[in-house]
N, C-alpha and C positions, 0 to 999 in steps of 0.2 A: 728342346723347342721353345720350351716357356720363354727364355731367355731372349730367342729371337724375336718373337713378336712385342718384346718388351723393350727391345734396343732397336727395332726396327719397325716399329707403329707408324710411321708416316709414311711409308711404302705403300700404304694402302690407297692414299691420293692418287700416288701416279698411276697405280695400277688401274685404279677405278676410271680415271681420265682415260687410260688406253683402252679398256671394256666398254665404254659408252662412246668414245670416238669409233669402235670397228663395230658396234651396233648400229650408231648413224648410218655409216657407210654402207653396211649391209641394207638398211631401210632404203637408201638412195638408190642403191643398186637392182632392187626389187621394185621401188616406183618405176624407174625408168625402162626395165624388162618388161612389166605390164603394158607401159605404155607404148613400147614397141611393139610387143604381142597385139595390142588393140589396133594400132595401125597395119600391121600385117593381116589380121581379120579383113578389115576394111580392103587391102590390095587383093587377097585372094578372092574376095567376093566381086572385085571390078568395081565396086562403089569409090566414088570421091570421099574422103573423109574430109571431117568439117574443118573450116580452117582455122577454128581456137582450137583443134587438136594436132596440127600440125603445128603450129605456132607454139604450142606450149612445151613441145620438144627441145627448144634450144633456149628455152628459159634459163637464165641463172638467177641465183639468190640476189634480193635485193633490186632487181630489174621490175620494171611494171609489168603486170600479167599481160600475157598475150603479145607484147613486144608491137612491133610497127605492124601495120596490116603487109600485105602482100607487095603493094606498090613499091613500098621504101619510105614513103612519106606518112607522117605521122597526120591524123585527121585534124583540124582546126582546132585550137585550142588544147589539144592534148601534147604533153611532151613526156611525162611520165618519168620515173627516176628521181634523183634527189632535189627538192624544192624547187619541180616543175622545171629543171633545167633541160635542153636538147643533149643529145647522145653524145657531142661530141664536146660539149661542159663540162658533164659527166666525167667522160675520159679524162679532160684537161684537169680536172679539181682531183680526182685520184691519184693520178701522176705526178701533180704539182706537191699534194701534201705527204704522198708516200716518200715520195724521194726528198721532199725539201728540208728544210732546216727544221721545221717545226716539229715533227717528230724525231729528228735526232736531238735537240735539245729537251724535249719531254722526257726521253729516256734517260737522258743524263742525270737530270732531275729526281726522276724517279728512283732510278737504281742508286744514285747518291744518298737519298733519304730512307732507302732501305739500308746501305751499307752503313750509313751513322745509326739506325737503329741496333744493328748487331753488333757495333763497337761499343756503343752504350750498355747493350745487354751483357756483352762479354768482362765489362768491367763493375757493373753495378748488379749484377744477379746474384741471387743469395741460394740459387741452388746448387749443390755438389756437383763437380765434373761438368760443367758447363760452359767454363771458361775456353778449353781447349775448340770445341765444334763451335762456340758462337766465333770465337776468335778467327777460325779457318773460313769460314762463311762470311765475316767481313772481309778479310784479305780478299778473297775473290771479288767478292761485290766492289770491292774498293779497285780492283786491276781491271773489273767489265766497266765502271763507271769511266775510270781514265780513257779506256778503248773508245768509248761511247762520245767523252768529251773531243776525243781527237776527230773522230767521224762528225762533229756536230761542227766543229770547228773547220773542217773541209768541205762541210756542205755550206756554210754560212760562207767562206771564201770565194767557192769557185763556182757557184750559183748558177750565173750566166755565163759559164765559159765552155 
């Protein structure tokens, strides 16, 4: 058992990420359940819930608090969201940069830099027994970088088609 923790200590990080992710989802579930229970209590009493409570039900993370009023039009001077942009502009911004060549090229450079770091570490590391694992990670990241390069070239070439 001692060798397991010595050899696989790094597994604590992904396991911790899974645990904290599950905890976050559990808290989000409880928050939405409590919100629906509150709306249900208003409905059982026959009262109209406050508009802020109803609008808060459909909020997304990063969205302006409360969203738009019930009429669908924002009040004068209110645009909410990213940099004061209207909803259609936020959607266009998200779609352009999510699927555009910028993010593809950024991924190429980041994975390439990490792969280069692992290639360097596999050659110049003074720790015994690190040549093989560092080389394996470097080969895998190089393959991922080449795949990202292909996707970046395709995203740049066929952008408007």
